[in-house]
C-alpha positions in Angstrom: 131.0 121.0 -15.8 134.4 120.2 -14.4 133.9 122.9 -11.7 130.6 121.3 -10.8 132.0 117.9 -10.5 134.9 119.2 -8.4 132.6 120.9 -6.0 130.6 117.7 -5.5 133.6 115.6 -4.9 135.1 118.1 -2.4 131.8 118.1 -0.4 131.7 114.4 0.0 133.0 112.8 3.2 136.5 111.4 2.8 136.8 107.7 3.5 138.1 107.0 6.9 141.6 106.3 7.5 143.0 103.0 8.9 143.4 104.6 12.4 139.7 105.9 12.5 138.4 102.6 11.5 140.3 100.8 14.3 139.0 103.3 16.9 135.5 102.9 15.8 135.7 99.1 15.9 137.0 99.3 19.5 134.3 101.6 20.5 131.6 99.3 19.1 133.3 96.3 20.9 133.3 98.2 24.2 129.7 99.3 23.9 128.8 95.6 23.1 130.8 94.4 26.0 129.1 96.9 28.4 125.7 96.0 27.3 126.5 92.3 27.9 127.8 93.0 31.4 124.7 95.0 32.2 122.5 92.2 31.0 124.5 89.7 33.0 124.1 91.9 36.1 120.4 92.1 35.6 120.2 88.4 35.1 122.2 87.7 38.3 120.0 90.1 40.3 116.8 88.4 39.0 118.2 85.0 39.9 119.3 86.2 43.4 115.9 87.7 44.1 114.1 84.6 42.9 116.3 82.5 45.2 115.7 84.9 48.2 111.9 84.8 47.5 112.1 81.0 47.8 114.1 81.0 50.9 111.9 83.5 52.6 108.7 81.6 51.6 110.3 78.4 53.1 111.1 80.3 56.3 107.5 81.7 56.7 106.0 78.2 56.3 108.4 76.6 58.8 106.6 77.2 62.1 109.6 76.1 64.1 111.7 79.0 62.9 111.5 82.5 64.4 114.4 84.1 62.7 117.0 83.4 60.0 120.6 84.6 59.7 122.2 84.9 56.3 125.9 84.7 55.4 127.7 88.1 54.7 126.7 89.5 51.3 127.2 92.7 49.3 125.3 95.9 49.5 123.3 95.1 46.4 122.3 91.7 47.7 121.4 93.0 51.1 119.2 95.6 49.5 117.4 92.9 47.4 117.0 90.7 50.5 115.5 93.6 52.6 113.0 94.3 49.9 111.9 90.7 49.6 111.5 90.5 53.4 109.4 93.7 53.4 107.1 92.5 50.7 106.7 89.2 52.6 105.7 91.1 55.8 108.9 90.3 57.8 111.3 92.4 59.8 114.9 92.6 58.7 118.1 94.1 60.0 121.7 94.3 58.8 124.6 93.8 61.3 128.3 93.8 61.1 131.1 96.5 61.4 132.9 96.1 58.1 131.4 96.1 54.6 132.7 92.7 54.0 131.3 91.2 57.2 127.8 92.8 56.9 125.0 90.2 57.0 121.2 90.2 57.3 118.8 88.6 59.7 115.1 88.4 59.1 112.4 87.9 61.8 108.8 87.0 61.7 106.6 89.8 62.9 105.3 88.0 66.1 109.0 87.4 67.0 110.4 90.9 66.3 113.7 91.5 68.4 113.7 93.6 71.4 116.2 96.5 71.9 118.4 94.4 74.1 118.5 91.5 71.5 119.4 94.1 68.8 122.2 95.6 70.9 123.6 92.0 71.4 123.8 91.4 67.7 125.3 94.9 67.0 128.1 93.9 69.6 128.7 90.7 67.7 127.1 88.6 70.5 124.7 85.6 70.3 121.3 86.3 71.9 120.5 84.2 74.8 117.0 84.9 76.3 117.8 83.0 79.6 120.9 85.1 80.2 119.1 88.3 79.2 116.3 87.5 81.8 118.9 86.8 84.5 120.8 90.1 83.6 117.5 91.9 83.8 116.6 90.5 87.3 120.1 91.4 88.6 119.7 94.9 87.4 116.4 95.1 89.2 118.0 93.8 92.4 120.8 96.3 92.1 118.3 99.1 91.7 116.3 98.0 94.7 119.5 97.8 96.8 120.5 101.2 95.7 117.1 102.5 96.7 117.3 100.9 100.2 120.7 102.4 100.7 119.4 105.9 99.7 116.4 105.5 102.2 118.9 104.3 104.9 121.1 107.3 104.4 118.1 109.7 104.5 116.9 108.1 107.8 120.3 108.3 109.3 120.4 112.1 109.2 117.0 112.5 110.9 117.3 114.2 114.4 117.1 112.0 117.4 114.9 114.6 119.4 111.8 116.5 118.3 112.3 120.2 118.2 108.9 120.7 119.9 110.1 118.8 122.9 113.5 120.5 122.9 112.0 124.1 122.8 108.7 123.2 124.7 109.7 125.7 127.3 109.4 128.5 124.6 106.7 127.5 122.3 104.6 125.2 124.6 103.5 121.8 124.0 100.4 122.5 122.0 100.1 123.7 118.4 101.9 126.9 117.6 98.6 128.9 117.1 97.2 127.7 120.3 100.4 128.2 122.2 100.5 131.8 121.1 97.4 132.5 123.0 98.9 131.0 126.2 102.1 133.1 126.2 102.3 135.7 128.9 104.2 139.0 128.7 107.3 139.1 130.9 107.5 142.5 132.7 111.2 141.9 133.4 112.0 142.5 129.7 109.7 145.4 129.3 107.2 143.5 127.2 103.7 145.1 127.0 100.7 143.0 126.0 99.3 144.0 122.7 95.9 144.5 124.2 97.3 147.2 126.4 98.6 149.0 123.4 95.4 149.0 121.5 93.4 152.4 121.6 89.8 151.8 122.5 88.7 155.4 122.2 86.6 156.6 119.4 87.9 159.1 116.8 85.8 161.9 118.3 87.1 161.3 121.8 90.5 161.1 120.6 90.2 164.4 118.7 88.6 166.1 121.7 91.5 165.0 123.9 94.0 166.3 121.3 92.2 169.7 121.1 92.2 169.9 124.9 96.0 169.3 125.1 96.6 171.9 122.5 94.4 174.5 124.5 96.3 173.6 127.6 99.7 173.9 126.0 98.7 177.3 124.5 97.5 178.6 127.8 100.7 177.6 129.5 102.7 179.3 126.8 100.6 182.5 127.0 100.8 182.5 130.8 104.6 182.0 130.7 105.0 184.8 128.3 102.9 187.3 130.3 104.8 186.6 133.5 108.1 187.3 131.8 107.0 190.8 130.5 105.7 192.1 133.9 
């Protein structure tokens, strides 16, 4: 009986020591504090989103406004604002180099910013449509001026005389094809007209002439050989 009781008592968990109780208490407190912080974070996000939804709604209803710029805010707040703007059918962008200076701008769809306007905001400049239009016109004028200079340079290198006039004594004054028919062979340089070089005989006549020449050459060789042996 005593052995059975002893085995039961030894198998039971020993009561925690004072140190174990303190560590468990601290763990429970930390878990409760973390849960409280998470709930507070969710509450702040919900409140911020509700406030942004109200501001975006007022912005949409105000027909005099085309865009709205917000003060710099954190990454989470910017993400919430972008989401609210997208749900509302607006266009939104973040600008600013440093994380602490990043801010959000929202635009109505019909007043979406151009690439030039976005570039100005990225450079930290204010967008001025009048100055942008003036800059665009100056750029077009500069391009036209450059085009005129290019055309003037190309016309400056054009020859003053026409090569046809300069070499008319060689190629004639008519078109090249027509002038070729008018050229006359110069006997001084041994030129023979092509017409004179063209063989007008038939093949049969040419072959008969070749055979006759061969017979004549053979007869001359035979006669020459006979005279040498006599």
